[in-house]
C-alpha positions in Angstrom: -19.0 40.0 -43.9 -19.9 36.4 -42.5 -16.7 35.0 -41.6 -14.7 34.8 -39.6 -17.5 36.3 -37.1 -17.0 39.3 -35.9 -17.1 38.0 -31.8 -14.2 35.5 -33.0 -12.4 38.2 -33.8 -12.9 40.2 -30.8 -11.8 37.6 -28.9 -7.9 38.4 -29.9 -8.6 42.4 -30.5 -10.9 44.5 -27.6 -12.8 46.3 -29.8 -14.0 47.0 -33.5 -12.0 50.6 -33.4 -8.7 49.0 -32.8 -9.3 46.1 -34.8 -9.8 48.3 -37.7 -6.6 49.4 -36.7 -4.8 46.0 -36.4 -5.9 44.9 -39.5 -5.4 48.0 -41.9 -2.0 48.3 -40.6 -1.3 44.9 -41.2 -2.8 44.6 -44.9 -0.6 47.2 -45.8 2.1 45.7 -44.3 1.1 42.9 -46.0 1.2 44.8 -49.6 4.2 46.8 -49.1 6.4 43.3 -48.8 4.7 41.7 -51.3 5.6 44.3 -53.6 8.7 44.4 -52.6 9.2 41.0 -53.5 7.4 41.0 -56.5 4.8 38.6 -55.3 1.6 38.3 -56.4 -1.0 37.8 -53.8 -3.9 35.2 -54.4 -6.0 37.5 -51.7 -6.7 40.9 -51.0 -3.8 42.3 -48.6 -7.1 42.6 -46.0 -8.3 39.5 -46.0 -5.5 37.8 -45.4 -4.9 40.1 -42.6 -8.1 39.4 -41.1 -7.3 35.8 -41.2 -4.2 36.2 -39.1 -6.5 37.4 -36.7 -9.1 35.5 -36.6 -6.3 32.1 -36.6 -5.3 34.0 -33.8 -1.2 34.8 -35.4 -2.3 38.8 -34.9 -4.0 40.1 -31.7 -3.8 43.7 -30.0 -1.0 42.8 -27.6 1.6 42.5 -30.8 0.4 46.2 -32.0 4.3 46.1 -34.0 2.8 43.8 -35.9 5.3 41.0 -35.4 3.5 37.8 -36.7 3.0 34.8 -33.8 4.9 31.7 -34.6 
């Protein structure tokens, strides 16, 4: 994985293990929501979740995985 850089991701989530946990939970939530709505995703849920972390929309402080506006 070249983008986003790991140091950018760990600026929002303090360590790699927690990052994996946060991204996995959010990816499952994205996939379930898309399935419930009958939507087709253009990218994989994990990619979308990683991009949310990189954009600062998701971090370790909101482990309940509500998205910051």
